Steps between C-alpha positions, in 0.01 A plus 500: 500500500785741572623453140169631371516799734858574394403476132206737553718747689761484224237558232361798691848647539569454127172672415587793728842534336336507158255770610780711649718457190211618281447806721870589493512462121199731465660759730826478306324550167312798640821659628672443165210662317528803729871532430441479126234771521737723698779451247264579211390822671864594550574449130198709401595780741859501375384517138263786582776689682732457202240662272427793733610846385824622656587858596774690314849414615411162646715225355745740340871533553624662817822703502682418822835654405624777727 
C-alpha cells in the first residue's frame, strides 16, 4: 500500500513541477516581450531625435586654439 501512496505523491509532485514550469515560462515570455517593446521605443525615439531640426552652430566645428 505504501508503494501506491509513494507513486501518487510522486505524480502529484511531477504535476506541480509542470504547472510551475509553465508559469515561469509564461512570465519569462512576458518579460521578454516588454524588453522588446522598450527597445523598439528607444529606436523610434532615436530616429525621431535624429530628424529633429537643429539650431545654428550645433554640430559645427569648434575652434579651441588659443
